[in-house]
C-alpha positions in Angstrom: 41.5 -2.9 -33.6 39.1 -2.8 -31.2 38.4 -5.0 -28.2 35.4 -6.4 -27.0 34.4 -5.5 -23.2 33.7 -8.6 -21.0 30.2 -9.1 -20.5 28.8 -7.8 -17.3 26.9 -9.9 -15.1 23.4 -8.5 -15.7 24.4 -8.5 -19.7 22.1 -10.3 -22.2 24.4 -10.7 -25.2 23.3 -12.6 -28.1 24.8 -16.0 -26.7 22.0 -15.9 -23.8 19.0 -15.6 -26.6 17.4 -18.3 -28.3 17.5 -17.3 -32.4 16.6 -20.0 -34.9 13.3 -21.6 -35.0 14.9 -24.6 -34.6 16.1 -23.8 -31.0 12.5 -22.9 -30.0 11.1 -26.3 -31.5 13.8 -28.2 -29.4 12.8 -26.5 -26.2 8.9 -26.7 -26.8 9.8 -30.8 -27.9 11.6 -31.5 -24.7 10.6 -28.7 -22.3 8.8 -29.0 -18.8 5.9 -26.5 -18.7 5.4 -24.0 -15.9 2.3 -21.8 -15.9 1.0 -18.4 -14.4 -2.4 -16.8 -15.2 -0.9 -14.8 -18.2 2.6 -16.4 -18.9 3.7 -19.7 -19.7 7.3 -20.6 -19.2 8.7 -23.6 -21.1 12.1 -25.1 -19.6 14.4 -27.4 -21.0 17.3 -27.8 -18.7 20.0 -29.7 -20.1 23.2 -31.0 -18.5 25.5 -30.1 -21.9 24.1 -26.4 -21.7 26.9 -24.1 -20.8 24.2 -21.1 -19.6 20.6 -20.7 -19.3 19.3 -18.7 -22.7 15.7 -17.2 -23.2 13.7 -16.8 -25.6 10.1 -14.8 -25.6 7.1 -14.9 -27.8 4.5 -12.5 -27.7 1.8 -12.7 -30.5 -0.2 -9.9 -31.9 -3.2 -11.7 -30.4 -1.7 -10.6 -27.1 -1.3 -6.8 -28.2 -2.1 -5.9 -32.0 0.3 -2.8 -31.4 4.3 -3.6 -31.5 4.6 -0.9 -28.7 2.8 -3.3 -26.6 4.3 -6.2 -27.4 7.7 -5.0 -27.2 7.4 -3.6 -23.9 6.3 -7.0 -22.5 9.4 -8.6 -23.8 11.7 -5.9 -22.5 10.0 -6.5 -19.0 10.8 -10.1 -19.4 14.7 -9.9 -20.8 15.3 -7.6 -17.9 13.8 -9.9 -15.5 16.0 -13.0 -17.0 19.3 -11.0 -17.0 18.7 -10.6 -13.3 18.0 -14.3 -12.9 19.8 -16.2 -15.0 23.0 -16.7 -12.8 20.9 -18.5 -10.4 18.7 -20.8 -13.1 20.3 -24.2 -14.4 21.7 -24.1 -17.6 19.4 -24.9 -20.8 16.9 -23.1 -22.8 14.0 -21.3 -21.9 11.0 -20.1 -24.0 8.4 -17.5 -22.3 5.0 -17.6 -24.3 2.7 -14.9 -23.2 -0.7 -15.2 -23.0 -3.6 -12.9 -24.0 -5.0 -10.6 -21.6 -1.0 -9.5 -20.4 -1.3 -6.3 -22.2 -3.4 -5.1 -19.3 -1.2 -5.7 -16.7 1.2 -3.5 -15.2 5.0 -3.7 -15.5 4.9 -4.7 -11.6 2.0 -7.3 -12.5 4.2 -8.9 -15.2 7.3 -9.1 -12.9 5.2 -10.6 -10.0 4.0 -13.2 -12.9 7.6 -14.3 -13.4 8.9 -14.6 -10.2 7.1 -17.8 -9.3 7.8 -19.3 -12.9 11.5 -18.6 -12.6 11.6 -19.5 -8.8 10.0 -23.1 -10.0 12.5 -23.3 -13.2 15.3 -23.1 -10.6 14.7 -26.2 -8.9 14.4 -28.2 -12.2 16.7 -31.2 -12.8 18.6 -31.6 -16.1 17.0 -33.8 -18.7 19.4 -37.2 -19.7 21.0 -36.7 -23.0 19.1 -37.9 -26.0 19.5 -41.5 -26.9 20.1 -42.5 -23.2 17.9 -44.6 -21.2 18.1 -45.1 -17.4 18.8 -48.8 -16.9 15.8 -50.8 -15.4 15.9 -52.1 -12.3 17.1 -55.8 -11.9 18.6 -55.6 -15.1 22.1 -56.6 -13.9 20.6 -59.4 -11.9 19.5 -61.4 -14.9 21.7 -64.5 -15.7 23.2 -64.3 -19.5 21.4 -66.9 -21.7 24.0 -69.3 -23.1 22.0 -70.3 -26.3 
């Protein structure tokens, strides 16, 4: 019987990734959107989440060649691995905009830095189905009718 070694602090296990289309759609539905010239980060910070998870989408409009799309994904995942310990728990989706294929690896990292810095300051969204109490709601007298 083989044992699985413990995850390193900067590893990117399957539990740190978004997999299903429904997971991506949930992020798009309830996320805060942060943008840079060639990247858009959708951040859905949730109190009930246990750790930050990342999904990266790079369409063929960005680069027709898979090698170019994979280069951008690899840079984004590597950056996320190092930053995820300082991020609030939740789901993050990085959308890469056309024109990003012309950027160097350092330029891509340079655009990721401010996006994730802003994501660090996000507060968790309230759980679905909850609504904050309106001010003065407890001061209203109950009607006897």
